[in-house]
C-alpha positions as CSV (number, residue, x, y, z in Angstrom):
1,M,64.1,-27.9,51.2
2,S,62.2,-24.8,50.1
3,R,58.7,-24.2,51.5
4,S,55.7,-24.5,49.2
5,P,53.8,-21.3,48.3
6,W,50.9,-22.4,50.4
7,R,53.1,-22.8,53.5
8,R,54.5,-19.4,52.9
9,E,51.0,-18.1,52.6
10,V,49.9,-19.6,55.9
11,R,52.8,-18.0,57.7
12,A,52.2,-14.7,56.0
13,R,48.6,-14.7,57.0
14,A,49.4,-15.6,60.6
15,R,51.8,-12.6,60.8
16,A,49.1,-10.4,59.2
17,C,46.6,-11.4,61.8
18,V,48.7,-9.8,64.5
19,Y,47.8,-6.4,63.2
20,Y,44.0,-7.1,63.3
21,I,43.8,-9.2,66.5
22,P,46.3,-7.6,68.9
23,Q,45.1,-9.6,71.9
24,I,46.6,-12.8,70.3
25,S,50.3,-13.0,70.6
26,R,52.6,-13.4,67.5
27,C,54.1,-16.5,69.0
28,C,50.7,-18.2,69.4
29,L,49.7,-17.4,65.8
30,L,53.0,-18.6,64.4
31,E,52.8,-21.8,66.4
32,C,49.3,-22.5,65.1
33,A,50.5,-21.9,61.5
34,E,53.4,-24.4,62.0
35,E,51.0,-27.0,63.5
36,T,48.7,-26.6,60.5
37,I,51.6,-27.1,58.1
38,A,52.8,-30.2,60.0
39,M,49.4,-31.8,60.2
40,T,48.6,-31.2,56.5
41,T,50.4,-33.3,53.8
42,R,48.3,-32.1,50.9
43,S,46.0,-29.1,51.3
44,P,44.0,-27.0,48.9
45,P,45.0,-23.4,48.2
46,P,43.5,-20.8,50.5
47,P,40.0,-19.5,49.7
48,P,39.5,-16.3,47.8
49,P,39.2,-13.1,49.8
50,F,35.8,-12.3,51.3
51,N,33.8,-9.8,49.2
52,R,31.2,-8.1,51.4
53,K,29.4,-6.3,48.6
54,R,29.1,-9.4,46.5
55,A,27.8,-11.4,49.5
56,R,25.2,-8.8,50.2
57,R,24.0,-8.9,46.6
58,Q,23.8,-12.7,46.7
59,E,21.7,-12.5,49.9
60,L,19.1,-10.3,48.3
61,L,18.9,-11.7,44.9
62,C,16.6,-14.7,44.2
63,V,17.4,-17.8,42.3
64,D,17.7,-16.9,38.6
65,V,15.8,-19.0,36.1
66,S,16.0,-18.5,32.4
67,G,12.3,-19.0,31.9
68,R,12.8,-20.8,28.6
69,G,10.7,-23.7,29.8
70,G,11.0,-27.4,30.5
71,A,13.5,-27.2,33.4
72,S,13.4,-29.9,36.0
73,A,13.7,-29.1,39.7
74,D,17.4,-30.2,39.7
75,Q,18.1,-28.0,36.7
76,W,16.3,-25.1,38.4
77,R,18.4,-25.5,41.5
78,R,21.6,-25.7,39.5
79,A,20.7,-22.6,37.4
80,S,22.3,-20.2,39.9
81,P,23.9,-22.0,42.8
82,H,25.5,-18.8,44.0
83,R,22.2,-17.2,44.9
84,M,21.8,-17.0,48.7
85,N,18.4,-15.4,49.3
86,P,16.9,-17.5,52.2
87,A,13.4,-16.7,51.1
88,A,14.1,-18.4,47.7
89,Q,15.3,-21.7,49.1
90,P,12.8,-24.7,48.9
91,L,11.8,-25.9,52.3
92,L,9.7,-28.8,53.6
93,V,7.5,-27.9,56.5
94,Q,8.6,-29.7,59.7
95,D,5.8,-31.8,61.2
96,V,6.2,-30.4,64.7
97,Q,2.6,-31.4,65.7
98,G,3.0,-35.0,64.6
99,D,-0.1,-35.4,62.5
100,A,1.4,-35.0,59.1
101,R,-1.4,-32.8,57.9
102,W,0.8,-30.5,55.7
103,I,2.5,-33.4,53.8
104,S,-0.9,-35.2,53.5
105,Q,-2.4,-32.1,51.8
106,H,0.6,-31.8,49.5
107,E,0.2,-35.4,48.5
108,R,-3.5,-34.8,47.8
109,F,-2.6,-31.9,45.5
110,V,-0.1,-34.1,43.6
111,Q,-2.9,-36.7,43.2
112,E,-5.3,-34.0,41.9
113,C,-2.8,-33.1,39.2
114,K,-3.2,-36.7,37.9
115,D,-7.0,-36.5,37.9
116,A,-7.8,-33.0,36.8
117,E,-7.3,-30.7,33.8
118,P,-7.5,-27.2,35.3
119,D,-7.5,-24.0,33.3
120,V,-6.7,-22.0,36.4
121,L,-4.4,-23.0,39.3
122,F,-4.4,-21.1,42.6
123,I,-1.4,-21.7,44.7
124,G,-0.2,-20.0,47.9
125,D,-0.9,-19.8,51.6
126,S,-4.1,-19.6,53.7
127,M,-5.4,-16.6,51.8
128,I,-5.7,-18.9,48.8
129,Q,-6.9,-21.9,50.8
130,L,-9.7,-20.1,52.6
131,M,-11.0,-18.7,49.3
132,Q,-12.7,-22.0,48.5
133,Q,-14.7,-21.8,51.7
134,H,-16.7,-18.8,50.4
135,E,-19.4,-18.3,47.8
136,V,-17.0,-16.4,45.5
137,W,-15.2,-19.7,44.8
138,K,-18.3,-21.5,43.8
139,D,-19.8,-18.5,41.9
140,L,-16.7,-17.1,40.1
141,F,-13.7,-19.4,40.2
142,S,-14.9,-23.0,40.2
143,P,-16.7,-22.4,36.8
144,L,-13.3,-21.5,35.3
145,H,-12.1,-25.1,36.0
146,A,-9.9,-24.0,38.9
147,L,-7.8,-26.0,41.4
148,N,-7.0,-24.6,44.8
149,F,-3.5,-25.5,46.1
150,G,-3.5,-23.2,49.2
151,L,-1.9,-24.3,52.4
152,A,-2.2,-22.3,55.7
153,G,1.1,-21.0,57.1
154,D,3.1,-21.5,53.9
155,T,6.0,-19.2,53.1
156,T,7.7,-18.6,49.7
157,C,10.1,-21.4,50.7
158,N,7.3,-23.9,51.2
159,V,5.6,-23.1,48.0
160,L,8.9,-23.5,46.1
161,W,9.3,-27.0,47.7
162,R,5.8,-28.0,46.8
163,I,6.2,-26.9,43.1
164,Q,9.5,-28.8,42.9
165,N,7.9,-31.9,44.3
166,G,5.1,-32.7,42.0
167,E,2.3,-30.1,42.3
168,L,2.7,-29.1,38.6
169,Q,3.0,-32.6,37.2
170,N,0.6,-33.6,34.4
171,I,-1.3,-30.3,34.3
172,Q,-1.1,-27.4,31.9
173,P,-3.2,-24.5,33.3
174,K,-3.7,-21.5,31.2
175,V,-3.3,-19.2,34.2
176,V,-1.7,-19.5,37.6
177,V,-2.7,-17.2,40.5
178,L,0.1,-16.9,43.1
179,W,-0.5,-15.4,46.5
180,V,2.2,-15.9,49.2
181,G,4.7,-13.9,51.3
182,T,2.8,-12.6,54.3
183,N,4.0,-15.5,56.5
184,N,7.7,-14.8,55.8
185,H,8.2,-13.2,59.2
186,Q,11.9,-14.0,59.4
187,H,12.8,-12.4,56.0
188,T,13.2,-8.8,54.9
189,A,11.0,-7.1,52.4
190,E,13.7,-7.5,49.7
191,Q,14.1,-11.2,50.5
192,V,10.3,-11.8,50.4
193,A,10.0,-10.1,47.0
194,G,12.9,-12.1,45.8
195,G,11.2,-15.3,47.0
196,V,8.0,-14.5,45.2
197,T,9.9,-13.6,42.0
198,A,11.8,-16.9,42.3
199,I,8.4,-18.8,42.4
200,T,7.2,-16.8,39.4
201,Q,10.3,-17.6,37.4
202,L,10.0,-21.3,38.3
203,L,6.3,-21.3,37.2
204,I,7.4,-19.7,33.9
205,S,10.0,-22.4,33.5
206,Q,7.7,-25.3,34.3
207,L,4.6,-23.8,32.5
208,P,6.0,-21.8,29.6
209,R,2.6,-21.3,28.0
210,A,0.8,-20.1,31.1
211,K,0.1,-16.6,32.3
212,I,1.0,-15.8,35.9
213,I,-1.0,-13.5,38.1
214,V,0.8,-12.4,41.3
215,L,-1.4,-10.9,44.0
216,G,0.0,-8.2,46.1
217,L,0.2,-8.7,49.9
218,L,-2.7,-7.2,51.9
219,P,-2.2,-4.9,54.8
220,R,-2.5,-6.6,58.2
221,G,-3.3,-5.4,61.7
222,E,-6.1,-3.0,62.6
223,H,-3.8,0.0,62.6
224,Q,-0.5,0.9,61.0
225,N,2.3,-1.4,62.2
226,P,5.8,-2.6,61.0
227,L,4.3,-5.7,59.3
228,R,1.9,-3.6,57.3
229,E,4.8,-1.4,56.2
230,K,6.9,-4.4,55.2
231,N,4.0,-5.9,53.1
232,A,3.7,-2.5,51.3
233,A,7.4,-2.5,50.6
234,V,7.2,-6.0,49.2
235,N,4.4,-4.9,46.9
236,E,6.5,-2.0,45.6
237,L,9.5,-4.3,44.9
238,L,7.3,-6.8,43.1
239,R,5.7,-4.1,41.0
240,S,9.2,-3.4,39.7
241,S,10.6,-6.9,39.4
242,L,7.5,-8.5,37.8
243,A,7.3,-5.8,35.1
244,R,10.4,-7.4,33.6
245,L,8.8,-10.9,33.4
246,D,6.6,-10.8,30.4
247,P,4.1,-13.7,31.2
248,A,3.5,-12.3,34.7
249,Q,1.1,-9.6,35.9
250,F,0.9,-8.0,39.3
251,L,-2.5,-7.3,40.8
252,D,-2.5,-5.2,44.0
253,V,-5.8,-4.4,45.7
254,S,-4.4,-3.6,49.1
255,A,-5.6,0.0,49.0
256,E,-9.2,-1.2,48.9
257,F,-8.9,-2.4,52.5
258,V,-7.5,0.7,54.2
259,Q,-9.8,3.3,55.5
260,S,-9.1,7.1,55.4
261,D,-7.9,6.9,59.0
262,G,-5.5,4.1,58.2
263,S,-7.6,1.4,59.9
264,I,-8.9,-1.9,58.6
265,L,-12.5,-2.9,59.2
266,K,-13.4,-6.2,60.9
267,R,-16.1,-6.5,58.2
268,D,-13.3,-7.1,55.7
269,M,-10.8,-9.0,57.9
270,F,-12.2,-10.9,60.8
271,D,-8.8,-11.1,62.5
272,F,-7.3,-8.2,60.7
273,L,-5.3,-10.6,58.5
274,H,-7.7,-13.2,56.9
275,L,-10.5,-12.1,54.7
276,T,-14.2,-12.4,55.4
277,A,-16.8,-13.1,52.8
278,A,-17.1,-9.4,52.1
279,G,-13.3,-9.1,51.9
280,Y,-13.1,-11.9,49.3
281,Q,-15.8,-10.1,47.3
282,T,-13.7,-7.0,47.2
283,L,-10.7,-9.0,46.0
284,S,-12.5,-11.3,43.6
285,K,-14.1,-8.7,41.3
286,P,-10.9,-7.4,39.8
287,L,-9.2,-10.8,39.9
288,H,-12.1,-12.5,38.2
289,D,-12.2,-9.7,35.5
290,L,-8.5,-10.2,34.8
291,L,-8.9,-14.0,34.6
292,L,-11.7,-13.7,32.1
293,Q,-9.6,-11.3,30.0
294,I,-6.6,-13.7,29.9
295,L,-8.7,-16.8,29.2
296,E,-10.5,-15.0,26.4
297,E,-7.2,-13.8,24.9
298,T,-5.8,-17.3,25.2
299,T,-8.8,-18.8,23.4
300,A,-8.7,-16.2,20.6
301,A,-5.0,-16.8,20.0
302,K,-5.5,-20.5,19.2
């Protein structure tokens, strides 16, 4: 009886391994191949060869969304199943403290979507969340019929999960302000930028009539440090990638917070990460002007 092509392939690969793993004897490898053949009555063909360049590209690229509107979360996930950027994977926050605060806030946001009709939606991490604790929210943004869906500690993965699990249902904001990425400590600058771009694409898909404002990451730490350099690299990558997404605009005010000697003032960031009232004033002026411009253009277009 002739051997099947797959059996011949197993034996051929076992012999080939001798040249790459010299410490394993030829006899041992051939015995393993024979055991595999004997134990398998019907086996699939061997996998395709590993392509290192393609795997690297898949690691860096974000999930691709067509942006044509109306896609569900499942459709979005299936759009590009080969994308492997870890910063573009939806992720539920684990309740390690045991008080369920994160999921409770998410559920509150979902409920607010049923009760409110916002013109502007702010979504992101603590930089968004803390904004509503300062006068700028009451004076500048609340009058624009704005909702604040900021959650402290969120990464791009967490924001993706929240959007896919109800935080856009029943609302049609004219503008979405997205600010997230500084908490993605385990990801590279390329991956973080890909994660932010993935969120932007999902927002475009779910809210095809809305304009998206993506805020650049701010510098962090009193003096120059690797995290500050990483955030600056993320901003440069976003400036390039978001230019190709027509409904999206990139607003970067990071330079306003760095002094001539490279330091950050405690007056602007009380812990050299989160903004003070003065810091939010610096951010809010250009953001508020851009929001007014977009809202006026939207009204005039009707």
